[in-house]
Every structure is written in structure tokens, then in C-alpha cells.
N, C-alpha and C positions, 0 to 999 in steps of 0.2 A: 343822702337822699338822691333820687333820680327825678329829673324833670325832662319834659319833651319840648323841644324848641323847633318852631317853624320859622324859616328865614324867608321873608317876602321880598321879591324883586331883587334890587341890588344888595340887600343884606346878605344874600347868598355868598357874597365874596368872603364873608367871615367864616364860611363853612365849606371851603373848596368848591363853591358853586353848587353845593347840594342843598336840597330844599328843607331837610329836617335832620335832627340829631337828638339823641338822648344824652343828657349831660349829668354827671355826678357832681353834686355840690355838698358841702358840709351842712349838717342840720342847722337851721336858723339862718341860712343864707337868704339874702334879699336880691331884688332885681339888680342893684348896683354890683353885687358880687358876681352875678351871672355875666353882666356886661363886661366887667373887668376880666373875667376868665376868658372871654371871647375876644378881648382886646378891641372893643368897640368904643370909639370916641363919641360920647353922648351928644356933645355940642355939634360935632361935624357930621356924623353919620346917621344917628338915630332920629326917626320922626316920632314914633310912639310905640308903646308896648300894650299888648292885650294878654291878660292872664285869665284863663278859664272863661273866656268870652266877655271879659270886662276890661274896657280901656282904663289904664291907670295913668295918673299924672305925676305921682311921686313914687318913691321906692315902696315896694311891697314885700313883705316876708313871704318866702316861697315854702311850699310843703311838698312832700312826696307825691309824685304823679301829676303835678301841675302841668297844664298845657299853655305854652307861651308862644306868642307870635310877635316877631320883631319886624317893624316897618321902617323903611328909609325915609329921610326927609323928602318932601315933594320937590320935583324939579321939572324943567321943561318950559315950553313956551307956547 
């Protein structure tokens, strides 16, 4: 299945500083599988995920055509 991923702010470093990418995943894959395929450290790098306009707190099973946005942890001062 294919999903569309948007990388917000510093999350772009996981996509060669590009804003978006279509990613092929096996059927039944979830958000953890996606993050592993992108080599994203959830505890260190990820702030939150939005799938089809809904912020998720735990892993969610993905389906063909899902729109995913990855946001970094907040930083600054």
C-alpha cells in the first residue's frame, strides 16, 4: 500500500530535507512500521503524528492513501 507523508519543520531531515514523500508499506502496516522504515527515533525526534487530519496518541493501522503528517518535538526558548 502507498501512503503520503508530510515532514514538518525539522522532521524533513528524515527525507533529505524534502517536505513530502509517497511511501510504500506492506498491507496492515501501522504508524510504528512507518517510523521504523524512516529510521525515526520516537522518543528523541517525534512530537506527534496526524493521520487524515486526526492527531493520534498511539499506533494506528494505516491504509492505502492515508495522509500522514509528522511533527518534531517542540524546542526553543
